[in-house]
C-alpha positions in Angstrom: 4.5 -1.1 -17.0 3.6 -5.4 -17.2 1.6 -7.1 -14.9 4.7 -9.5 -13.7 7.0 -6.5 -13.0 4.1 -5.0 -10.9 3.8 -8.3 -8.8 7.5 -8.6 -8.1 7.6 -4.8 -6.8 5.4 -5.7 -4.8 6.5 -9.0 -3.5 10.2 -7.3 -2.8 8.0 -4.8 -0.5 6.5 -7.5 1.2 10.0 -9.2 2.0 11.3 -5.4 3.2 8.5 -5.2 5.1 8.8 -8.3 6.7 12.9 -8.0 7.5 11.8 -4.7 9.2 9.5 -6.4 11.1 11.4 -9.4 11.9 13.8 -6.8 13.3 11.4 -5.1 14.8 9.8 -7.7 16.4 13.0 -9.3 18.1 14.0 -5.4 19.7 16.8 -4.9 17.0 17.6 -1.9 14.8 15.2 -1.5 12.0 15.9 1.4 9.1 15.6 4.6 10.1 12.1 5.0 7.8 10.7 2.7 9.2 11.2 3.4 13.0 10.1 6.9 12.2 6.8 5.8 10.0 5.7 3.2 12.7 6.4 5.8 15.5 4.1 8.7 13.8 1.5 5.9 13.2 1.4 5.0 17.0 1.3 9.1 17.7 -1.7 10.0 15.0 -3.6 7.1 16.3 -3.0 5.3 19.9 -4.9 2.5 18.7 -1.9 1.6 16.5 0.2 0.4 19.3 3.3 -2.1 18.2 0.8 -5.5 18.5 -1.8 -3.7 16.4 0.9 -2.5 14.0 2.9 -5.9 13.8 -0.8 -8.0 13.3 -1.5 -5.7 10.3 2.3 -5.7 8.7 2.4 -9.6 9.4 -0.5 -9.8 7.5 0.5 -8.3 4.3 3.8 -9.9 4.5 2.1 -13.1 4.2 0.0 -11.8 1.3 2.7 -10.6 -1.0 4.5 -12.8 -2.2 5.1 -13.8 -6.2 2.1 -17.5 -5.7 -0.8 -15.3 -3.8 -0.7 -12.1 -6.0 -0.6 -14.1 -9.3 -3.4 -16.5 -8.1 -5.1 -13.1 -7.1 -5.2 -11.9 -10.7 -5.1 -14.8 -12.5 -9.0 -14.5 -13.1 -8.4 -10.8 -13.9 -5.4 -11.5 -16.2 -7.2 -11.2 -19.6 -9.3 -7.8 -18.4 -6.3 -6.1 -16.9 -4.3 -6.8 -20.3 -6.9 -5.8 -22.6 -7.3 -2.5 -20.8 -6.4 0.1 -22.9 -6.4 3.6 -21.2 -5.5 3.7 -16.9 -8.8 4.8 -14.9 -7.5 7.5 -12.1 -9.3 5.7 -9.0 -9.6 8.4 -5.8 -9.5 6.5 -2.3 -11.1 8.2 0.6 -9.6 6.0 3.0 -10.7 5.3 6.9 -8.6 5.7 9.8 -9.6 2.9 11.6 -7.2 0.7 10.8 -3.6 0.8 9.9 -3.2 0.2 6.2 -7.1 0.1 5.8 -6.5 1.4 2.2 -3.5 -1.1 0.9 -5.5 -3.4 -0.4 -7.8 -0.9 -2.3 -3.8 1.0 -3.4 -2.6 -2.8 -4.2 -5.6 -3.2 -6.4 -5.6 -0.5 -8.2 -2.1 -0.4 -8.9 -1.9 -3.8 -10.3 -4.4 -3.9 -12.7 -3.0 -0.5 -14.1 -4.7 2.0 -13.1 -3.9 5.0 -11.3 -4.4 5.8 -7.2 -5.2 9.2 -5.9 -5.7 9.0 -2.7 -7.1 11.0 0.3 -6.1 9.3 3.7 -7.5 9.9 7.3 -5.2 11.7 9.4 -4.7 9.4 11.5 -3.8 6.6 9.2 -1.6 8.2 6.4 1.3 7.8 7.5 2.1 3.7 7.0 0.8 3.7 3.0 2.6 6.3 2.0 6.2 5.6 3.6 5.4 1.7 1.8 4.3 3.9 -1.4 8.4 5.4 -1.0 9.7 2.2 -0.9 8.2 1.0 -3.7 8.7 4.2 -5.8 12.3 3.0 -4.4 12.4 0.0 -6.1 11.1 1.3 -9.0 10.8 4.9 -10.3 7.5 3.4 -13.0 5.0 3.8 -9.7 5.5 7.2 -9.5 3.1 9.0 -11.7 0.6 6.2 -10.9 0.4 7.7 -7.1 -0.8 10.5 -6.0 -1.9 11.4 -2.5 -4.0 15.1 -1.6 -4.6 16.6 1.5 -7.3 18.2 0.6 -10.2 17.4 -1.5 -10.5 14.3 -3.4 -10.9 16.1 -7.0 -10.4 14.9 -10.8 -11.1 11.4 -10.5 -13.3 8.7 -12.4 -14.3 6.4 -9.9 -13.8 6.5 -5.8 -13.6 4.3 -3.5 -14.7 5.2 0.4 -13.8 3.0 2.8 -15.5 1.8 6.2 -18.6 3.7 4.5 
């Protein structure tokens, strides 16, 4: 998968999120997957109320556009292109903010590495939902993404959010 196709998929994901969020804000019907993810996210973490979820999702919608993503990766493009073998990066995510690990996820995938995530029980719905949408857009992402419920094992590097 090349950088352009990855960015295109994330831009499309951003548009999908935006369409759902706009409908949700207006009280219109949203997809059942999106609605279920939002309801379950709030059940898992009562701090993730509708306003907090909307703020988070709207922020990502603004950032997941072609211009912003290309501008962000431009200083690293040479390094990304020269990378020969993907690195498996484990992410241990805190559950204090909706989608707290999304930036780590995006960074890992865009740079051609493999994301292996251990999510907090209080935030283990939204990222897997968005990942399923991303994989639906392009199945080449599937082997690059893994979530573990138990102990995080077999990784080359690790990121621990919130610590």
